[in-house]
VEXKE-193261 format. One record per residue (C-alpha): x negated, y, z. Coordinates in steps of 0.02 Angstrom, whole numbers, plus 50000, padded with zeros to 5 digits. Layout:
! VEXKE-193261
XYZ...
END
This chain:
! VEXKE-193261
521244998551682521025008151531519845022751486521065034551455521955029451639520115031551708520075048051624521835053851690521365048251847519655057251861520735071951786521975069851913520635067952065519615082851999521095094151985521845087052180519915093552219519905108952159521575111652212521205107852383519675119452386520825133752312521985130852456520575133452590520155148252493521825154352491521945150852691520385160152730520885176452627522515176152683522125173852868522505188052966521315198553057521115200253247521595216453320520155229153305518905217353213518405209253057518655193553116520005182453049521085170653139521385152353048521965136753085520505127053122521565108853088522285112952930520555119952858519565104652919520965094052862520795100652685518875102152674518835084452747519975077052606518905087852478517225080152546517885064152543518365066152350516835074452303515765056252295517015048652174516955065052058515225064052088515095047652013516215052051871515205065051839513485055551837514525041651721514975055751593513225061451586512535045051568513815042751403513405057751354511455054051361511925037151293512765045951129511455058651115510195045651110511235034550983511555048750866509505053550886509225036050829510345037650687509605054950634507865045650653508445030950536508915044350395507435055350425506535039350393507375033450259507235048450167505325049350208505205030950127506295035149989505255051549944503585043149965504065030249836504655043349727503005051749743502215033949720503285031649545502665048349500500965046449536501215028649430501855036149282500385050449300499165036149294499915025949156500065040649048498055043549100497735027249061498765026948895497845040548836496165033748884496545016348802497385028248634495675037448634494615023848655495575012548505495255029648384493625028748427493395009548396494365012348221493255027748182491715016448211492475000448113493005010547968491245017747957490425001947976491664995547837491125009347726489305006747745489594988047716490624990347573489145004047512487884989347545488714977447436489234992347289487304995447291486784979247272488094976247133487274989047057485604982547076486324967846980487144975346834485724988246783484594972046794485964963446690486144979846570484364978946537484684963146492485924964346386485094979546298483484970346283484384957346196485414967546079483684977946034482924960245983484514954845887484324970545786482424965845752482664948345693483064947245506484754941745432484984921945378485014922345183486174914545078486584895645078485944896645268486594881645369488444882245449487924891145613487214907245506488054918545636487074911845784485244916645801483874912945909483394927545993481994919446089482344926046229481444921846407482704910346443482924900246291484804907246262485824910346088486864922546081488094926945949488064941445839489684950445826489154962545680488704948145563490124936845610490514917645536490154915045358
END
């Protein structure tokens, strides 16, 4: 028997029970009254038979009603589980979005901090490089000043040394200046021969 057949049978049984009860009510309402009394006269056998038939059908209808209630409760429980699953999935997705957003914020904070640290490190290295270059230039300046003094002293000595006389040897343009180092300088002003 299919579900449709069972449902149709239940509907028929239910309609039959209701019909039986309505017939009993109709009998009671239509029953003639006893003369000079408010009591009604009923056919006992007919009323009893209708009521017994209705009572016999009630357990089936109650069983069917319980079955329908159980089906309804199972359906509601299923729908509730599905709703809970949807809510759980939505909460989980929202948490992932929040975590992703928080990760992005944390990454941005970390990026800013790294940039600031690297800029500070670059400034520090630039200052160190400038200091190093300044120290090297200062030492070059000292060496150059000494060299300039040595050159100046050599030129002054050259100016004081007498010029070679005509008929002097072939290296007449070169004079022994007599510097501490014993080096020989070429005098540009005099030129060769």
